[in-house]
N, C-alpha and C positions, 0 to 999 in steps of 0.2 A: 589587471584588476580582477579580484575575486568577487563574484556576485552571489549573494545568498538568495536561494530560491524561496519565494513567498507564495507562489501559485503552483499547482500540480504540474509536473513536467516529467517526461520519461528519462530519468537519469541513468537508466540502464540501456538506452538505445544503442550505444556503440559497443557494449560489452559482448565479447565472443564473436563478433562479426568476421574478423579476419580468420579465426579458426574455422568457422562454419564454411568458408570458401574452399577449404582444402581437406577438411576432416568431416565427412558426412556419415561415418559408420557408427553403428551402435557400439558403445564401449564394451569391451569384454571384461572390464574390471569395475569395481565400485569401491571407492576409498573415502574415508571420513576426514583424513588429516589435511591440513592446509596445503601441503605440497603435492597431494594427490598421487604419491608414488610408493607408499608403503602403508603399513598399519592394518587395522581390522577392516573387514569388508561387510557385505550385507547380512552376514550371519547375526550381526548385532540386532537385527530387526526380528529375529526369531523365525519360526515357520510361516511362510507366506501363502501356502497352498490354499486356494479358494478364498483368500482374504481381499478386502477392499483397502487399498493403500493410498495415502495422499502425500505428495511432495510439496512442501510449503516454501515458496520462493524457488521454483524449479529452474528458472533461467531457461537455457536451451533444452532442458528436459533430458539431458544425457544420463543422469542417474536413473530417472524414471524409465527411460527406454531400456536400460540394462536390466532392470527388474522385470519388465514385460517379456523380454527375449530369453533371459536366462533363468527365470524363476516362474512360479506357477500361481501368481496372484490372479484373482478373478478379474480385477481391474486396478490400474494405477492412474491416479488423477494428478496431473502436473499443474499446479496453480501458480500463476505469477501475474503481478499487476502491470508489468511493463508491456506495452504494445510491441515494442521492438523485440523483446524476448519471445513473445507469443508468435510473432512472425517467423523468427529463426527456428523455434521449436516445431512449428507446424510444417515448415519447409523440410526440416531434417527427418522428422519422425511421425508426421501425420499419417503415413501409410500403416502405422501400427494400431490405428483405431480398429475396433472399439475398445480393445483391452487397454490401450493408452488413450486417456482423454485429456486434452490440453485445454485448460480453462484460463481465460484472460480476466483475472479478478484479484482484487485485494484479498490477502489471506484471511484477515479477520472477517470481512464481509462474507466470504465464501463459507467459512466455518460456521458462522451464525445461522446460515440457511441449510445446514446439513447435519442437524442434531442426530446423534446416535447412528451415524452412517459408517464411520471408519473403524477398521480393526487396528490399523497402524497409521500413524502420522510420523513423518520424518522431515528433516531439513539439514542440508549440507551447506553451512555458511550462507543460509538463505534468509527466509522471513524472520526467523528468530533473532538474527543479527540486526535487522533493520526495522523492526516494529517493537513498540513498547511492550515488554513481556507482560505487563499488568493488563493489557488488552488482549494480546494474542493467546496467552496460556489459558485463561478461562474459556475463550472461544474454542480452543483445541480440546479442552476437557468436555465441552458441550458436544462437539462433533464426534468424539470417540464413543464407541459402545462401552458399557461398563467393563472394566478390566482391559480396555484397549491400550495399546502401547504407543509411547512417544519416544523418539530418539532424535537427537540433533547434535551437530558439531558446531562449535563456535570458538572464537579466539580466546586463548588463555590469558593473553595480554595484547596490547596494541602492537601492530606491525612496527618494528623499530625498537621495541623493548619496553615502552612505558607500561606500568602496571595496570591491571584491570581495576575497574571501579569498585569501591567498597559499599556502594548503594545503587539503587536502580536509577541511574542517570545515564544519558547518552553523551556522545561527543561528536563534533562535526568531523567528517572525513571528506577528502576530495571527490568530486564527481564532475561530469560534463553534461550539459544539455544536449538535445539532438542537434542544435546549431553549432555545437563545439565550444560554447562558453564555459569557463571554469566556474564551478559553484561548489556547494557542499551538501551532504546528506547526513542524517543522524545514524550512528551505529552504537549498539549496546554491547559493551565489552565488560563483563561482570565477573567478580570473584566467585569461587565455588560456592561459598556459603550463601551468597546472594541468590544464585540460581536455585539452591535448595529451598530457600525461604519463599521465593515467589512461586515455585512449583507446588509447594505444600499449600500455600494460600489459594492456589487456583484449583485445588481438588485432586492432586496427584499423590501417589504413594510409591513405595519401592524405589525411591529416588537414588540414583547412582551418578557420580560425577568423576570421571577418570581423566587424568592429564596425559596426553600423548605427546611426548617430546618430538620436535622436528628432527628428522634424521640428518639434516645439514644445518649449518649456521651461516648467517649472512644478514645484511641490512634489511632484507625484505622477507625473511623467514619468520615463522611464529609457531609457538606450541599450540596445541589444540585441546579444548575440553570436549570430551564425548559424554553427553548427558542422556540418561535413559530414565524412564518413569512409566507408571501405569495410572490410568484413571481409576479413582477409587470406585469399588463396586457400589 
């Protein structure tokens, strides 16, 4: 039986635990696409030297750790609401503090308390996928300095091939509670023009949405939308 969660639960508790047991190294690559094996890298973020960077929905903070070790950002803040992911990220990369700061917090709540703090915000299939963009994007604009950059990758269509939504609506996707019960969570999979509209309404300009095709095809593959924008001055 599938149970629909009505109270807060860490639906990311199990995610990445098996990998964390045998892969504890800082990744030497940073990829945006769904399969994580090709495509553009962190150059999409622009020059990071001396910048304050935020990873929204950072999970185990592997992308954030890569930026800390291989780039020259002043600080990278890895934000994730999941206690389980915070535990994994702290175990793997806590030694990279203070340049890497791992924050256990809901992305919207964090952004609302950090006005004009960030030069760059990004998300790799993270908080932008699992938070209503009408709430998250205005908070991101608030947290960025004027002219600050936002970049995120998200699904171009549902895994399995169903088309993206023509409006700002979510759909339930499978998840598991910490106890292993099957449940669902909301995911926003939106068409290109919808992302452009909500970004513009939230205070962003210079909006670009590129489709990155999956290099392989199969029942669990998906194309990627790579979205970039800047906070209006």
